[in-house]
C-alpha positions as a Markdown table, in Angstrom:
| # | Residue | x | y | z |
|---|---|---|---|---|
| 1 | Met | 0.0 | 0.0 | 0.0 |
| 2 | Thr | 1.1 | 3.5 | -0.7 |
| 3 | Pro | 1.4 | 6.1 | 2.1 |
| 4 | Glu | -1.7 | 7.8 | 0.8 |
| 5 | Glu | -3.7 | 4.5 | 0.9 |
| 6 | Ile | -2.5 | 3.9 | 4.5 |
| 7 | Asp | -3.7 | 7.4 | 5.4 |
| 8 | Leu | -7.1 | 6.6 | 3.9 |
| 9 | Leu | -7.6 | 3.3 | 5.7 |
| 10 | Ser | -6.6 | 4.9 | 9.0 |
| 11 | Glu | -9.8 | 7.0 | 8.6 |
| 12 | Leu | -11.9 | 3.8 | 8.8 |
| 13 | Thr | -13.4 | 2.0 | 11.8 |
| 14 | Ile | -14.9 | -1.5 | 11.5 |
| 15 | Ile | -17.5 | -2.7 | 14.1 |
| 16 | Ile | -17.8 | -6.5 | 14.4 |
| 17 | Pro | -20.7 | -7.9 | 16.5 |
| 18 | Thr | -20.3 | -11.6 | 17.3 |
| 19 | Tyr | -21.5 | -14.3 | 19.6 |
| 20 | Asn | -19.9 | -17.7 | 20.6 |
| 21 | Arg | -17.7 | -17.9 | 17.4 |
| 22 | Pro | -14.1 | -17.9 | 18.5 |
| 23 | Arg | -12.7 | -19.6 | 15.4 |
| 24 | Glu | -14.4 | -17.0 | 13.1 |
| 25 | Leu | -12.9 | -14.3 | 15.3 |
| 26 | Glu | -9.4 | -15.8 | 15.1 |
| 27 | Arg | -9.7 | -15.6 | 11.3 |
| 28 | Ser | -11.0 | -12.1 | 11.4 |
| 29 | Ile | -8.2 | -10.9 | 13.7 |
| 30 | Glu | -5.7 | -12.5 | 11.3 |
| 31 | Tyr | -7.2 | -10.7 | 8.3 |
| 32 | Trp | -7.3 | -7.2 | 10.0 |
| 33 | Arg | -4.1 | -7.4 | 12.1 |
| 34 | Asp | -1.7 | -5.8 | 9.6 |
| 35 | Leu | -4.1 | -3.2 | 8.2 |
| 36 | Pro | -4.2 | 0.4 | 9.4 |
| 37 | Val | -8.0 | 0.1 | 10.1 |
| 38 | Thr | -9.4 | 0.4 | 13.6 |
| 39 | Val | -11.5 | -2.7 | 14.5 |
| 40 | His | -13.8 | -3.1 | 17.5 |
| 41 | Ile | -15.0 | -6.6 | 18.1 |
| 42 | Leu | -18.2 | -6.7 | 20.3 |
| 43 | Asp | -18.6 | -10.1 | 21.7 |
| 44 | Gly | -21.9 | -11.1 | 23.5 |
| 45 | Ser | -20.6 | -14.6 | 24.4 |
| 46 | Asp | -21.1 | -15.8 | 27.9 |
| 47 | Lys | -17.3 | -15.8 | 28.4 |
| 48 | Ser | -14.4 | -13.9 | 27.0 |
| 49 | Phe | -12.3 | -15.7 | 24.3 |
| 50 | Phe | -9.6 | -13.1 | 24.1 |
| 51 | Val | -7.9 | -10.5 | 26.3 |
| 52 | Glu | -9.8 | -7.3 | 26.7 |
| 53 | Gly | -8.7 | -4.3 | 24.7 |
| 54 | Leu | -6.0 | -4.1 | 22.1 |
| 55 | Gln | -5.1 | -7.5 | 20.7 |
| 56 | Pro | -1.4 | -8.5 | 20.9 |
| 57 | Gly | 0.4 | -8.3 | 17.5 |
| 58 | Thr | -2.2 | -6.0 | 15.9 |
| 59 | Gln | -2.1 | -2.4 | 15.0 |
| 60 | Ser | -5.6 | -1.4 | 16.1 |
| 61 | Thr | -7.9 | -4.4 | 16.7 |
| 62 | Phe | -9.8 | -4.2 | 20.0 |
| 63 | Tyr | -11.8 | -6.9 | 21.7 |
| 64 | His | -14.8 | -6.1 | 24.1 |
| 65 | Ser | -16.8 | -8.6 | 26.0 |
| 66 | Phe | -20.5 | -8.1 | 26.7 |
| 67 | Pro | -22.0 | -11.1 | 28.6 |
| 68 | Cys | -25.8 | -11.1 | 28.6 |
| 69 | Asn | -26.2 | -10.7 | 32.3 |
| 70 | Gly | -29.9 | -11.8 | 32.2 |
| 71 | Glu | -30.7 | -9.7 | 29.1 |
| 72 | Phe | -32.6 | -10.8 | 26.1 |
| 73 | Ala | -30.5 | -11.3 | 23.0 |
| 74 | Ala | -32.0 | -8.2 | 21.3 |
| 75 | Gly | -31.2 | -6.1 | 24.4 |
| 76 | Asn | -27.6 | -7.3 | 24.5 |
| 77 | Trp | -27.2 | -6.7 | 20.7 |
| 78 | Ala | -28.5 | -3.1 | 21.1 |
| 79 | Arg | -26.1 | -2.5 | 24.1 |
| 80 | Arg | -23.2 | -3.7 | 22.1 |
| 81 | Leu | -24.1 | -1.6 | 19.0 |
| 82 | Lys | -24.5 | 1.5 | 21.2 |
| 83 | Phe | -21.1 | 1.0 | 22.7 |
| 84 | Gly | -19.6 | 0.3 | 19.2 |
| 85 | Met | -21.0 | 3.6 | 17.8 |
| 86 | Ser | -19.4 | 5.4 | 20.8 |
| 87 | Gln | -16.0 | 4.0 | 19.8 |
| 88 | Ile | -16.0 | 5.5 | 16.3 |
| 89 | Asn | -13.6 | 8.4 | 16.1 |
| 90 | Thr | -12.8 | 8.2 | 12.4 |
| 91 | Arg | -14.5 | 9.9 | 9.5 |
| 92 | Phe | -15.7 | 6.6 | 8.0 |
| 93 | Ser | -17.0 | 3.4 | 9.4 |
| 94 | Ala | -18.9 | 0.1 | 8.7 |
| 95 | Leu | -20.4 | -2.9 | 10.3 |
| 96 | Cys | -19.0 | -6.3 | 9.3 |
| 97 | Cys | -19.8 | -9.9 | 10.3 |
| 98 | Asp | -17.1 | -12.0 | 12.0 |
| 99 | Asp | -16.9 | -14.4 | 9.0 |
| 100 | Asp | -17.0 | -11.6 | 6.3 |
| 101 | Val | -14.4 | -9.0 | 5.3 |
| 102 | Phe | -14.1 | -6.1 | 3.0 |
| 103 | Thr | -11.4 | -6.1 | 0.3 |
| 104 | Ile | -8.6 | -3.7 | 0.8 |
| 105 | Glu | -9.0 | -2.3 | -2.7 |
| 106 | Gly | -12.8 | -1.9 | -2.1 |
| 107 | Met | -12.3 | 0.0 | 1.1 |
| 108 | Ile | -9.8 | 2.3 | -0.4 |
| 109 | Lys | -12.0 | 3.1 | -3.4 |
| 110 | Ala | -15.1 | 3.6 | -1.1 |
| 111 | Ile | -13.2 | 6.1 | 1.1 |
| 112 | Glu | -11.9 | 7.9 | -2.0 |
| 113 | Ile | -15.5 | 8.3 | -3.2 |
| 114 | Leu | -16.9 | 9.3 | 0.2 |
| 115 | Asp | -14.0 | 11.8 | 0.6 |
| 116 | Leu | -14.5 | 13.5 | -2.8 |
| 117 | Glu | -18.2 | 13.3 | -3.5 |
| 118 | Ser | -21.5 | 13.8 | -1.8 |
| 119 | Phe | -22.4 | 10.2 | -1.2 |
| 120 | Asp | -23.0 | 8.9 | 2.3 |
| 121 | Ala | -22.4 | 5.2 | 1.8 |
| 122 | Val | -20.6 | 3.0 | -0.7 |
| 123 | Ala | -21.4 | -0.7 | -1.4 |
| 124 | Gly | -20.0 | -3.0 | -4.1 |
| 125 | Lys | -19.6 | -6.4 | -5.7 |
| 126 | Thr | -20.0 | -9.4 | -3.4 |
| 127 | Gly | -18.1 | -12.6 | -3.5 |
| 128 | Glu | -19.6 | -15.5 | -1.5 |
| 129 | Tyr | -17.6 | -18.4 | -0.3 |
| 130 | Leu | -18.1 | -21.9 | 1.1 |
| 131 | Ile | -15.4 | -24.2 | 2.4 |
| 132 | Arg | -15.7 | -27.7 | 0.9 |
| 133 | Asn | -13.1 | -30.5 | 1.3 |
| 134 | Ala | -10.3 | -28.1 | 2.3 |
| 135 | His | -11.1 | -26.0 | -0.7 |
| 136 | Val | -12.7 | -22.6 | -1.0 |
| 137 | Val | -15.6 | -22.3 | -3.5 |
| 138 | Trp | -16.5 | -18.8 | -4.7 |
| 139 | Lys | -19.5 | -17.4 | -6.6 |
| 140 | His | -20.8 | -13.9 | -7.5 |
| 141 | Lys | -23.4 | -13.2 | -4.9 |
| 142 | Tyr | -26.2 | -10.7 | -5.9 |
| 143 | Pro | -25.1 | -10.5 | -9.5 |
| 144 | Asn | -28.0 | -8.2 | -10.4 |
| 145 | Trp | -26.9 | -5.5 | -8.0 |
| 146 | Lys | -25.8 | -2.3 | -9.8 |
| 147 | Asp | -25.5 | 1.4 | -9.4 |
| 148 | Glu | -29.0 | 2.8 | -9.1 |
| 149 | Glu | -29.9 | 6.5 | -9.8 |
| 150 | Arg | -32.7 | 6.5 | -7.3 |
| 151 | Gln | -30.4 | 5.4 | -4.5 |
| 152 | Lys | -28.1 | 8.2 | -5.3 |
| 153 | Ser | -30.9 | 10.8 | -5.5 |
| 154 | Phe | -30.9 | 13.9 | -3.2 |
| 155 | Asp | -34.7 | 13.5 | -3.1 |
| 156 | Ile | -35.7 | 11.5 | 0.0 |
| 157 | Tyr | -38.9 | 10.5 | -1.7 |
| 158 | Glu | -37.1 | 8.8 | -4.5 |
| 159 | Arg | -34.7 | 7.0 | -2.1 |
| 160 | Leu | -37.3 | 5.8 | 0.4 |
| 161 | Leu | -39.9 | 4.7 | -2.2 |
| 162 | Phe | -37.4 | 2.9 | -4.4 |
| 163 | Asp | -38.0 | -0.8 | -3.9 |
| 164 | Gly | -35.0 | -2.4 | -5.5 |
| 165 | Gly | -31.2 | -2.2 | -6.0 |
| 166 | Pro | -28.6 | -3.4 | -3.6 |
| 167 | His | -29.2 | -3.0 | 0.1 |
| 168 | Ala | -26.3 | -1.2 | 1.9 |
| 169 | Phe | -26.5 | -2.9 | 5.3 |
| 170 | Tyr | -22.8 | -3.9 | 4.8 |
| 171 | Ala | -21.3 | -0.8 | 3.2 |
| 172 | Ile | -18.7 | 1.8 | 4.1 |
| 173 | Tyr | -20.4 | 4.9 | 5.6 |
| 174 | Lys | -19.6 | 8.4 | 6.6 |
| 175 | Ser | -19.5 | 7.9 | 10.3 |
| 176 | Asp | -22.2 | 10.4 | 11.3 |
| 177 | Lys | -24.6 | 8.6 | 9.0 |
| 178 | Leu | -23.9 | 5.2 | 10.5 |
| 179 | Lys | -24.4 | 6.6 | 14.0 |
| 180 | Asp | -27.7 | 8.1 | 13.0 |
| 181 | Ile | -28.9 | 4.8 | 11.5 |
| 182 | His | -28.0 | 2.6 | 14.4 |
| 183 | Ser | -28.8 | 5.1 | 17.2 |
| 184 | Leu | -32.4 | 5.1 | 15.9 |
| 185 | Gly | -32.4 | 1.5 | 14.7 |
| 186 | His | -31.6 | 0.1 | 18.1 |
| 187 | Ser | -33.5 | 2.6 | 20.3 |
| 188 | Asn | -36.3 | 0.1 | 20.7 |
| 189 | Asn | -36.6 | -3.7 | 20.9 |
| 190 | Phe | -38.5 | -5.8 | 18.4 |
| 191 | Pro | -38.9 | -9.5 | 19.4 |
| 192 | Val | -39.1 | -10.6 | 15.8 |
| 193 | Pro | -35.8 | -9.8 | 14.1 |
| 194 | Val | -37.3 | -9.0 | 10.7 |
| 195 | Trp | -38.8 | -5.8 | 12.1 |
| 196 | Arg | -35.4 | -4.4 | 13.0 |
| 197 | Ser | -33.8 | -5.6 | 9.8 |
| 198 | Met | -36.5 | -3.8 | 7.7 |
| 199 | Leu | -36.2 | -0.7 | 9.9 |
| 200 | Ile | -32.4 | -0.5 | 9.4 |
| 201 | Ile | -32.7 | -1.0 | 5.7 |
| 202 | Asn | -35.2 | 1.9 | 5.4 |
| 203 | Leu | -33.3 | 4.1 | 7.8 |
| 204 | Ile | -30.3 | 3.7 | 5.4 |
| 205 | Lys | -32.5 | 4.9 | 2.6 |
| 206 | Ile | -33.6 | 7.9 | 4.6 |
| 207 | Phe | -30.2 | 9.0 | 5.7 |
| 208 | Cys | -27.9 | 8.0 | 2.8 |
| 209 | Arg | -27.2 | 8.6 | -0.8 |
| 210 | Ile | -25.7 | 5.2 | -1.8 |
| 211 | Lys | -23.1 | 4.6 | -4.5 |
| 212 | Phe | -22.5 | 1.1 | -5.8 |
| 213 | Ile | -19.1 | 0.2 | -7.3 |
| 214 | Asp | -18.4 | -2.7 | -9.7 |
| 215 | Asp | -15.1 | -3.6 | -7.9 |
| 216 | Leu | -14.9 | -6.7 | -5.7 |
| 217 | Phe | -15.8 | -5.2 | -2.3 |
| 218 | Trp | -17.4 | -7.6 | 0.2 |
| 219 | Leu | -16.4 | -11.2 | 0.8 |
| 220 | Lys | -19.2 | -13.0 | 2.7 |
| 221 | Cys | -19.7 | -16.5 | 4.0 |
| 222 | Gly | -22.3 | -18.5 | 2.1 |
| 223 | Ile | -25.2 | -20.4 | 3.8 |
| 224 | Asn | -27.7 | -22.6 | 2.1 |
| 225 | Tyr | -31.3 | -22.0 | 3.2 |
| 226 | Pro | -33.4 | -25.1 | 2.5 |
| 227 | Glu | -36.7 | -23.5 | 3.7 |
| 228 | Ala | -35.7 | -20.4 | 5.7 |
| 229 | Arg | -36.7 | -17.6 | 3.4 |
| 230 | Pro | -37.8 | -15.0 | 5.9 |
| 231 | Ile | -41.5 | -14.4 | 6.4 |
| 232 | Lys | -42.7 | -11.6 | 4.2 |
| 233 | Phe | -42.6 | -8.4 | 6.1 |
| 234 | Ala | -46.0 | -7.4 | 4.8 |
| 235 | Gln | -47.5 | -10.3 | 6.6 |
| 236 | Leu | -46.2 | -9.0 | 9.9 |
| 237 | Phe | -47.1 | -5.4 | 9.0 |
| 238 | Trp | -50.7 | -6.3 | 8.5 |
| 239 | Asp | -50.9 | -8.8 | 11.4 |
| 240 | Gly | -53.2 | -7.5 | 14.1 |
| 241 | Asn | -50.8 | -9.1 | 16.7 |
| 242 | Phe | -48.1 | -6.6 | 15.8 |
| 243 | Lys | -50.0 | -3.3 | 16.0 |
| 244 | Asp | -47.6 | -2.0 | 18.6 |
| 245 | His | -44.6 | -3.0 | 16.4 |
| 246 | Lys | -46.2 | -1.3 | 13.4 |
| 247 | Lys | -46.7 | 1.9 | 15.3 |
| 248 | Leu | -43.2 | 1.9 | 16.7 |
| 249 | Phe | -41.7 | 1.1 | 13.2 |
| 250 | Val | -43.6 | 4.0 | 11.6 |
| 251 | Asn | -42.8 | 6.4 | 14.4 |
| 252 | Thr | -39.1 | 5.6 | 14.2 |
| 253 | Leu | -39.1 | 6.2 | 10.5 |
| 254 | Ser | -40.9 | 9.5 | 11.1 |
| 255 | Ser | -38.2 | 10.6 | 13.6 |
| 256 | Ala | -35.5 | 9.7 | 11.0 |
| 257 | Ile | -37.2 | 11.7 | 8.3 |
| 258 | Gln | -37.5 | 14.7 | 10.6 |
| 259 | Lys | -33.8 | 14.4 | 11.5 |
| 260 | Ser | -32.7 | 13.9 | 7.9 |
| 261 | Glu | -35.0 | 16.6 | 6.5 |
| 262 | Pro | -35.6 | 19.1 | 9.3 |
| 263 | Asn | -37.2 | 21.6 | 7.0 |
| 264 | Met | -39.8 | 19.2 | 5.6 |
| 265 | Pro | -43.3 | 20.2 | 6.7 |
| 266 | Thr | -45.2 | 17.8 | 9.0 |
| 267 | Ala | -47.9 | 17.3 | 6.4 |
| 268 | Ala | -45.3 | 16.4 | 3.8 |
| 269 | Arg | -43.6 | 13.9 | 6.1 |
| 270 | Leu | -46.9 | 12.2 | 6.9 |
| 271 | Glu | -47.8 | 12.0 | 3.2 |
| 272 | Leu | -44.4 | 10.4 | 2.5 |
| 273 | Leu | -44.9 | 7.8 | 5.3 |
| 274 | Asn | -48.4 | 7.0 | 4.1 |
| 275 | Thr | -47.2 | 6.5 | 0.6 |
| 276 | Phe | -44.3 | 4.3 | 1.9 |
| 277 | Thr | -46.5 | 2.1 | 4.1 |
| 278 | Ala | -49.0 | 1.6 | 1.3 |
| 279 | Asn | -46.3 | -0.4 | -0.5 |
| 280 | Phe | -46.7 | -3.2 | 2.1 |
| 281 | Gln | -49.7 | -4.7 | 0.4 |
| 282 | Lys | -51.3 | -7.5 | 2.4 |
| 283 | Pro | -50.1 | -10.7 | 0.8 |
| 284 | Arg | -52.8 | -13.1 | -0.5 |
| 285 | Thr | -50.9 | -16.4 | -0.4 |
| 286 | Ser | -47.7 | -17.8 | 1.1 |
| 287 | Lys | -45.1 | -19.4 | -1.1 |
| 288 | Lys | -43.6 | -21.3 | 1.9 |
| 289 | Ile | -45.1 | -24.7 | 0.9 |
| 290 | Lys | -43.8 | -24.4 | -2.6 |
| 291 | Val | -40.3 | -23.5 | -1.3 |
| 292 | Arg | -40.3 | -26.5 | 1.0 |
| 293 | Ile | -41.4 | -28.9 | -1.8 |
| 294 | Lys | -38.6 | -27.5 | -4.0 |
| 295 | Ala | -36.1 | -28.0 | -1.2 |
| 296 | Asn | -37.2 | -31.6 | -0.6 |
| 297 | Ile | -36.8 | -32.4 | -4.3 |
| 298 | Leu | -33.3 | -30.9 | -4.3 |
| 299 | Glu | -32.3 | -32.7 | -1.1 |
| 300 | Phe | -33.5 | -36.0 | -2.6 |
| 301 | Leu | -31.6 | -35.5 | -5.8 |
| 302 | Gly | -28.5 | -34.6 | -3.8 |
| 303 | Ser | -28.7 | -37.9 | -2.0 |
| 304 | Leu | -28.5 | -40.0 | -5.2 |
| 305 | Pro | -25.2 | -41.7 | -6.3 |
| 306 | Lys | -22.8 | -39.4 | -8.1 |
| 307 | Ser | -23.2 | -41.2 | -11.4 |
| 308 | Val | -26.9 | -40.7 | -11.3 |
| 309 | Arg | -26.6 | -37.1 | -10.3 |
| 310 | Lys | -24.2 | -36.4 | -13.2 |
| 311 | Leu | -26.6 | -38.0 | -15.7 |
| 312 | Leu | -29.5 | -36.0 | -14.4 |
| 313 | Phe | -27.5 | -32.8 | -14.4 |
| 314 | Ser | -26.4 | -33.3 | -18.0 |
| 315 | Ser | -30.0 | -33.5 | -19.1 |
| 316 | Leu | -31.0 | -30.2 | -17.6 |
| 317 | Thr | -31.4 | -27.0 | -19.6 |
| 318 | Lys | -28.5 | -24.5 | -19.6 |
| 319 | Asp | -30.5 | -22.1 | -17.3 |
| 320 | Leu | -31.2 | -24.8 | -14.7 |
| 321 | Lys | -27.5 | -25.9 | -14.8 |
| 322 | Arg | -26.5 | -22.3 | -14.2 |
| 323 | Arg | -28.9 | -21.9 | -11.3 |
| 324 | Leu | -27.8 | -25.2 | -9.6 |
| 325 | Gly | -24.1 | -24.7 | -10.3 |
| 326 | Ser | -23.1 | -28.4 | -10.0 |
| 327 | Asp | -24.5 | -31.9 | -10.0 |
| 328 | Glu | -24.6 | -31.9 | -6.2 |
| 329 | Phe | -28.1 | -30.4 | -6.3 |
| 330 | Thr | -27.4 | -28.2 | -3.3 |
| 331 | Val | -30.4 | -26.4 | -2.0 |
| 332 | Asn | -30.0 | -22.8 | -3.2 |
| 333 | Phe | -32.7 | -20.7 | -4.7 |
| 334 | Ser | -30.4 | -18.1 | -6.4 |
| 335 | Pro | -28.5 | -18.5 | -9.7 |
| 336 | Ile | -24.9 | -19.6 | -9.2 |
| 337 | Ile | -22.7 | -17.1 | -11.1 |
| 338 | Pro | -18.9 | -17.5 | -10.9 |
| 339 | Leu | -16.6 | -14.6 | -10.1 |
| 340 | Thr | -14.4 | -13.4 | -12.9 |
| 341 | Glu | -10.8 | -14.6 | -13.2 |
| 342 | Ala | -9.7 | -11.1 | -12.2 |
| 343 | Asp | -11.8 | -11.3 | -9.0 |
| 344 | Leu | -10.4 | -14.7 | -8.1 |
| 345 | Ser | -6.9 | -13.3 | -8.4 |
| 346 | Asn | -7.7 | -10.3 | -6.1 |
| 347 | Ser | -5.1 | -10.0 | -3.4 |
| 348 | Ser | -7.6 | -9.6 | -0.6 |
| 349 | Leu | -9.6 | -12.6 | -1.8 |
| 350 | Leu | -6.4 | -14.7 | -1.9 |
| 351 | Lys | -5.4 | -13.5 | 1.6 |
| 352 | Trp | -8.8 | -14.4 | 3.0 |
| 353 | Glu | -8.6 | -17.8 | 1.3 |
| 354 | Arg | -5.3 | -18.6 | 3.0 |
| 355 | Ile | -6.7 | -17.6 | 6.3 |
| 356 | Leu | -9.9 | -19.7 | 5.8 |
| 357 | Leu | -7.7 | -22.8 | 5.2 |
| 358 | Met | -5.1 | -22.0 | 7.9 |
| 359 | Pro | -4.9 | -24.8 | 10.5 |
| 360 | Arg | -6.7 | -23.9 | 13.8 |
| 361 | Glu | -3.5 | -24.4 | 15.8 |
| 362 | Glu | -1.7 | -21.8 | 13.7 |
| 363 | Leu | -4.5 | -19.4 | 14.0 |
| 364 | Arg | -4.7 | -19.7 | 17.7 |
| 365 | Leu | -0.9 | -19.3 | 18.0 |
| 366 | Arg | -1.0 | -16.2 | 15.9 |
| 367 | Ala | -3.9 | -14.8 | 17.9 |
| 368 | Asn | -1.9 | -15.5 | 21.1 |
| 369 | Ile | -4.4 | -18.0 | 22.6 |
């Protein structure tokens, strides 16, 4: 890295919430240890896995333990996030999972854009990985994500009412915007996680003009969901059992709009909220049964002998082959698109691959455990 790039990265803080995942943290610490990025790990586990504070052998990676102490999980999560926001003293910041990382090149480009232009957050191309038989398998996750004009609009109406494009939950932000989002997003508890997730996604739209870059930006762990597509938010929004949640959800969005657009008249704010909530049309039918049937079929095909699977796979259409990705018939409802050769040779991706395949003993030794 050049001195200029080091200076840029020193302006970035990464917040990593985690729970009972020491191996993932060992890998994460190994990835971030030599970078001039400030990292705060917020661990809600019942016991500490690392020494408190600055981690030995790192430039600026800090570990903080937050045992539950009788709290509900949502309350502990909110307490950790509140603390994490208080630790941000740099101009730019981001949330990141313990088993995900941002590429060095992506972080630098994002900060350059945020530094020079009027955008509030930068997201980018995602590579998703699975570890199979001591080998890392990659695919292009969310291949349809692209730079969207309405997400970059100065008009809050266009941003909030745009139902599409990449979500920017995992993006690089101007720190004041990230603090606004999570101070409001975690000010109240929602027992059903999808309420908070949807709240955060829409708070991001309210506070941020979002730029999407084509560069490989985010490397995320892949998970196969056989049935677990989340319940449609509209089902909860119109469920009489969640009237209090609906009211809290809308009131929080109203507070966010008022903070983001202090000169907007009250009547205009209410009109925007009414237009926004009208988008959550009460669903007529659930696709859950269809999804489960498809998953059962794929699970059955995946259990057949390899020779049979190969024969069946060879008889499929080109589109179905692309969606499945291989003759293993793994349960996955998104098309499997490979990363480009240039992406696969990205230095950050290769560094993360080496760490993912590093023996546990070596990781623990390097993490001073």
